[in-house]
N, C-alpha and C positions, 0 to 999 in steps of 0.2 A: 504492501499499501504506499510505502516512502520510498524514499532513496537506492538505485538501485548502482552498478558495476559497471562499466563499459570496456570491451574489447578481449584479451586473448593471454594477457600476461601476469605473472605474477613476482611479487617482489617479497625480500627478506627486511626484515628490522637489526641493523647492526650496529646502536651508537655504540661510543667509545666505553663504554663502560661494561659492555658485555651485549647478549642476545636480549632482546626484549620482543616477548609476545604478547598481545592482546589479553587474554587469559591470566597471566603472573601480574600485570599491575593492578592494584589499588585503584577503583573510584569513590572519589569520593563524593558522596551526594549531599546536595545543599539541603537542612530542613531548616528554612527561615525562620527564626523566632519572631525577626522583626515583621514578615508578614504575617505570619500567623495572630500576629498584636492586633493586626489593624485591620483584619478580615473579620467581618459580623460570626461567621460561620467556619473557623478552621478547617472542620469535619472533610469536605471536600479535599480540601488539598493535603491534608495526613495521609487520606485514602488514596492519593497518586504517590505522593513519595514513597507508600507500603507499597501499591504494584510496582511502581516503579523497582522497587530495592527487591522486590521477589520475584522479576520477570532478569533482570539481569543476577540473579544468584543462581536461578533456572537453567540459564543458559552456560553457565560455568564461570563467571566473571568474580572477582572478588570486591565487595561493595565494603564501605564503611558510612554508613549517616555521621553528620553532622551539623556542628551550628555554626553561626556566624563567629561566634567567641573564639573557636578552634582553629579558622583560619591566618592567624598567624606563627602557630607550631606546622604549620603541613610541611614538608619536604620543599626542596625550592622546584622544582620539574614536579611535584604533584599535579593529575588529572582531580578536576573540579567541577560536578554536574548542577549548575545553578538553573533550575526549572522552576518557569513560573512563580518566577520571586519578583515580586511587583513594588513588595516596599522594601525599601533599605536605610538604614539610621544613618547621616552623614558619616558617623565612624566607621559603622560597619563597610558602608560604599567603597569609603578611604583603604580599608585594611583589604579587601577584595582586587583590588585594582591595583593596588602594591605588589600585594601577592602574584598578579599578572604581568605587571610591568618588569619586574625582577626573573621573571624566568616561569614561573607560572603557566598553566592550561586549563583553561574556560570556555567551557560549552555554555550557553545560556540563551533564551529565547525569550519569543515575543513580549512584552513591555519591560523587562527588565529597569528596575529600581525606575520605574514611573513615579514613584511617591515615598517619602519621608517621612510620612504621618501626621508634619506639621505643614508642607506645601506640597505643589504640585511640578513637578521635575520635567517632566512631559518625556519628551524621547532624548535631552541632552545627553544624559549617559551611554546611550547607545549610540549614539552621534560621534563622540569622544571617545569612545574605545574602536569603534570601528571604521570612523569618516561616512556610514552611510548618511545619507540626506531624507528624511522626511517628504515626503509626498502631497505638498499640503493644499495642492490645487482638486486633489481627489481625495474621493471616500476613503472609509476604509472599505473593503471589500469583503464580499459577505455572500457565503453559499446561499443559492435561491434556484428555483425551476430553470433560470436561465445561466447562471455558473455554474458548472459541474467543474470541481475541480481535479484536477489532475498535477502529479506531480513528474517532472521530466529531469532528472541530471543530465549536466553537460560533460559529454565525453572526457577532455583534458582536464580534469581539477584532480586534486590529490587526495579526496576525500572516498576514493573510489581503489576495490578492488579492483582489478581487471579481469573481466568473466562477460563473455556474452551474454550469460545469459541474463543479466541484470539490467543491462542493455534496452531500459523497456520503458514507458509510461507506466503507472501506477498510480491509484487514488490513495486521495489524500481526504481523511477523516477531519471537518471545519465544522462546525455548528456557530463558532462565535467570527467577530467583524476581525478582521487580520491587518495591521497597519503595511502600506506600502511604504518603499525605501527604492531609492536611486543613487547612484554614483557615476560619478566621472572616471574612478580610476580602480574601483572596485568591480570585478565581473563574477555576478551570479554563479554559482556552481548547479545552482538547481532552481527551475522556474516555475509557473505553473502553464499550466496547457491547456487546449481540450484534447476530446478524446483519442483526435487524428495525431496530434502531436503537430500540429502545424498552426494553430493559432493560439491566442491570451485569451485571457476574459476580457469580454468590452466592459467599460465603464456606462455605465446609463446616463443618459441625457447628456454623454458627449459625443456619444456615434464614432467610436474609436476602441479598438484595444488599446490592453497595456502594452507600454514597449518591451522590447526582454528585459532592461535593468527594473522597470517598473516591477515587473513580473515575476522577482527574485525572491527567491524564499528561505535560501540559503547562504551561504557566506562563511569563508574565512578568511585570515589575517592575524596580521602582530601588533601585539600594542606594546612597545619597548621589547626587551630579549622575550617574551611569553607569547605563545599562539593561543587564538580564539577563534573557537567556531561559533555562528551566531544564526538560529534561527526566527523565523517572524511565523510560527504556531504555536499553540499551545503541547503541551505536555501528552496529553490524549491523543494527537495526532501520532505522536510516536506508540504507544501503548496497544491503539489499534490495529498495527500492520501485524501483519503476518511473521514468525519468528526469524524465515532466513535471513527478509528486509531488515527487519531490529538486531540480528546479528552481524550482518554485514556491514550495516550502521556504525553501531557500536565497534566492532573489528577497526575500520579504517577511520574513525575520532580516534581512535586511542594510535593507532598507527600512525596516523598523520602528528598527533601532540608528539609522541618520542620517540620518531625514526630520525636520523641523522638528514637521509631525503627519502622521496619516495618519486618513483620510476613510474610514469606514464606512457609507454608508447603512442606515437600517432596512430590516429584507427583506421587509417586505408597505407599503413606499411611506410608512404613519404609525404603523405598528405593528411592535412589538419578537419578536411570538411571533403565531400564529394555531392556531384548529383549524376543521376542514371535518368536518363531521356529515352523512350522506347514508345516505340506503334505498333501497336495493335493494325496488322496490315491484312486486310480482312475485304469489308462492304469495299466499292470503290479503292480496289487494288492498285491502279494503277498512277494513284497521288502517290504511292510508294517511291512514284519520280522526284515530287515535291522535296519531300521529305530530306531524302538521301542528299539532293543537291543541294539543299540548303545545308547541309551538315558540311558536305564539302567544301561549300562558301566560303563559312566562318570556321573551318577546324574544328567540329564541335563533334566528340567521338558518342553514338548515337546505338541502337539496336533496336532492330523492325523484329518483331515475329509474327513471322508468314504463316495462314496457315495454308497449305501443302497443297491442296486441291486446287486454289486457287495458283497456287507459284506452276501448276503442273499447265494453268490458260497461260499464264505472259511469262514462260520462262526466259527469254531474253534480258525482260525488264530485273527480273529476280536474279538472274546470273552478272549483271553490268550491275548490280546493287552491289554482290556481294563482292567487286572487285576493288571496292572503293577502302581504302586504309582507313576510314574515318567508321566504317559500319559494319555492323555487326550483325551477320543473319541467325533469329532464332527461330523457334517452332510457337505454332501457334494449336496446334492441332493439323489433324487430316483435313475433316471436314466444317469445325466452329461447330459443332453439334455436344448434348451433352455425354460429357466421360465418365462420370462419376457413377458407381453403383450401376454401370453397364456391363454386359457379358464381358470377360476377358478377351475374347475375341477383338472387340471392339475397344476395348485400353490399349491394345498393342496395336493396333493400326494406327488411333491417334497420337499415341507418343510414341514407339519406336520407326510405325511406320512410317508418320510425318518425318520425323529426321532421315531416315532412308532415301524419302525420295527429293526432299531438299540438296541434302546432301550429292544427290546423284545430279540434280540438273546442276549446280555452280559447281560442281567437278572435282569435289574432294572432299572430305569428311572435315565440317566446319560448325557442326548444330551441336550446340552447348546448353542451350539455353531455354526456357519452356514456360510457356505463357497460358497456361489455363482458361479455357472458354469459361465465360460466369464466374472469373473467379472462383471457380471450387475444383479443390484438390483432395486425396486422402491418400492413404497409408497404401495403400493396393496402387495406385498412381502411382505415390512415390518411389514405390520398389521396381515398378515396369519403369519408369523414366533412369534409374540407376541401373539399372540392368541396359538398357540402351545406349547407356555413353554421355549421360546429362550430367553435369555439373550444378546447374544451379535453377531456381524457377522461381519467378514472383507473382506472388498472389493477389490478394485480398487486405485491404487494408491493416496495416500491421501493430503492433502496440512498440515494439523494439526500434531502435535507433540505430542499428548496424546491423550486417546479414549475421543471420545465425544458421547452426549447423543441426542439421539429423545426421545421424549415421546410421546408414541403413544396409544391412549384410555385410558390415566394416568396413565400408565406402562412404564418406564423406557424400554428403550433399548438404547446397549451402539456399537458402530461401532470403532473395532480397528484398528487405521491409517496404509495404507502401506505403505513404506517405499524401504523396498530392492529389489536390481534387480530382476529379472525375470528368471528363471535359462533357460527360452527357451532362452532368452537374450545371455545369457551365450554360448549356442548351437549355436546361429547366430556367434553373436563379437568375442564371445574369442576363436572357434574351438573346444572348451574343452580343454584349456592349463590348467591342473590342481593346478599350480601355480600362473596364473593371476588371476583364480577364485578365491581363496583365499585368496589374497591381496585384491581383488576386494571388498570383505564381510568383511574383516577385516575393509579395510578402510570407508567401510559405518558405520559400526556397532561404530567405533571408533571416528566419528564427530557425528551421530544422539547419541549417550549416552552422549556426551561431553556436550551439548546440552540439558540436560538431559531430552531425549523426549525416545517414544518409537521404538526399533526397531524391526522389523518387517523382518523374513526369511523364506519366504517360497518354497518349493522344491516339487518337484512331483516323486511318482514312480516309473515313466518310465525315468526320468532326474536325480538329482540328487542322488538319492534313489538305483538306476540301476547298477548292477555290482560293478565294480572298480570306478565308481565316487564318490559309498558311503565314498572314502579311503578324500574325500576333506571334506564331512561333518566331520569325527571324528577331522582332524585335526583344526578345526574351534571350536566342543567342546572342542578342549585341551587347544587352546587359551580364550577361554571364564572360564575355571575353572582358567586356572593360572592369567589372569586379573580378576578374580572375580565380575564381572559383571551376575547378577542373570539371570535367566531364569525362568518364570515362564506359563503357563498355561495361555489359555484365558478367563478361567471360573474365577481364581484368582484374571486375570487381572480387569475384568467388576466387580470384586463386592467389589477390590478394591477401584475401580472408584468412586462406588455407594456410598460407605463409608463415603469416603472420601467428595463427595457431599456435606454430613449432618453434617459437623464438620464444626463450626465457631469460629472467635475470637474475641474478645474484650478484651479493652486496658483500662487502667484506667494507669492515670502518676500521684505521686506527686513527688517533689524533692528528697527524699532518696530512692522509689523503687517504681516499675514499677510492675503492676498487668493485669496478661493474663488469661484471662478465657476462656476458652474453651468451647464452647457448645456440646453435642453431643446427634444433634437429629435423631443418630440410637436407634433403636426397640432392637440392639444388642447392647455385650458390643465390643468395640475397642482399638483392642493389639498394640501396638508397635508404634502410631500415634508420629512423627517422623516431628520437623519443623525448620528453619532458624531463629533465631531471627540478624536483623540487626542492628548494635549498633552501626551507625558511628558519632553520635549526642552524644554521652555519652562518657564521660573518659574512664569507666573502669564497668564492672558489676561485683562485687566481690563475690554476692552469689547466688545459683542459688536456692529455699525451698516451699513446698505444704505449699496453706494455711492452717492453723492447723486446721481445721473440717474437710480436707480430710480424707479419711482412704488410709491407705498404704505407707504415712508419706515417706520421702526423699528415703526409697527404690525405690517409683514408679517411680520417675523422675532419666534419666540418662544423666549426659555430656557426647554428643558423639564425641563434637572437639569442643574448642576454639579459635581461628582465629584472633587473635589481629592485623596483619599488615591487614587483610580486613577485621575489624571489623563487625565480626558475631561468635554469637555460636548456634551451631545445641542442640538442646535437644530432646529425646524421652519422652512420657510417655506412662509406659508400659501398665497400663489397665486403662480404662475409662468405666463407671456405663454406661448402657442403658440410654438415656433420662434424663440424669443428668449434673452439670458443674464440671469441675474441675480448680480449682484457682491455679496459679505459681506466686511466687513474686521473680521478681527481684529488687536485690539490688545494688544501683546504687553507682559511681559517677560521677557529673557533670564537 
């Protein structure tokens, strides 16, 4: 129901004082006497503290409940959870902020220290610690029938353990108004989205959605020498999430607080973000020519899922399209009729048979992607697709941000998530207003790619690829070229996802250096592996160099970006041999 992790890799935590794992760290859970004193009935607050303690203990964490008076005696790098602490005296607030400033770690939420009992502080304490600014022009967001909330995590966040299973939209339990924040420097680690992960909630009366910054619900940062994580939702939102997501968030919170570094690989091997543009090449099949020539003109990679029966009718067009380097040809079945639940003979004809026909038309075995008609697919179909040699599929709208894998009879089979609004919807809801359609496509692209997700735009030969409607696609292609957002064919996206899945990271830390070992389990070389190293618990990284035994030397390592304000370095390794390890040494100041 809340925050998941994104990606395919694993990192260890090895601070200078030894190995730290989340389950051997004490969580100090603050039961605020100040808050209880000011509440008319503190029973609900006490119950939440008790529930939170029991849940942490049940999942194997070590917990000690404390009050404000015990803060000064905590270890310097202790982890404190201060949830729903709305009232704090000036003395206790000073002790907590002093603890954080000197190197403590604080998870806090909602309306932290809004009151001290004698006066209304409002959000100024949160502003001071985080640098976030309240959005005064907007009302607090409240769940209603018009605003059903989901939370979606940004892929390149240090608060996630990289696992593609958690790269998804999740429910957010929210029954109360929620403050809205924004920042020019902080990037949200998670935002509120709609069911399709393509929009944020609309503000009543303003006829616009929340911006990416305004939709933030989770942030991280530093205050003095300490680390903080702030959530702008109540503790019951955490208590109501499923065990796996709750544990993931808790593990990654402690991991972030106490690790020297956190490694987050780019979700698309060498790219932070990606778009996938495909066409269902069916009715009015000759419009395939418009689609592929536009891709050639703007040097945009696209995929055309062709109905094999129609490809047989237009073999020259199909063959010519397949020769363009920007164009991938996939299958959209043989007859574009119902497949799921049909007899096996028809399933085989629509899956394996369609691939065989298209491969024969183009003169080589190239078809590895399948787009099911009616967006219907089941395990029987997937099994036949894998047997036929398909690598991936794209189905109906999915909650995931990144490609996700199914293992079928020991073979990987990837699903590309579906996010973009179908052009059938534009036909019904936007009445083919070209300007509005283009704005909607760009808005969806911007949001999903800001989350480092895969934005998928699926069009049809008889709709957006038809007649003058192709001008909308042309304007979108111009937007992609100007924005620098890359587009890849489905085959390349799936292949890169499979490559990244077989890469692991190991971290070894000493006082003056940190060694990052990249383990490549692929049977092929890996090129341009790019990853982000969060350095929030270090004063600085003064050098990045390969282990002396590695071939290629320093020229094999490239610093893509070093952001001191946000405490990270983006590193690219240009070449890693098959079935090998590659070591990088970070010279550090603590």
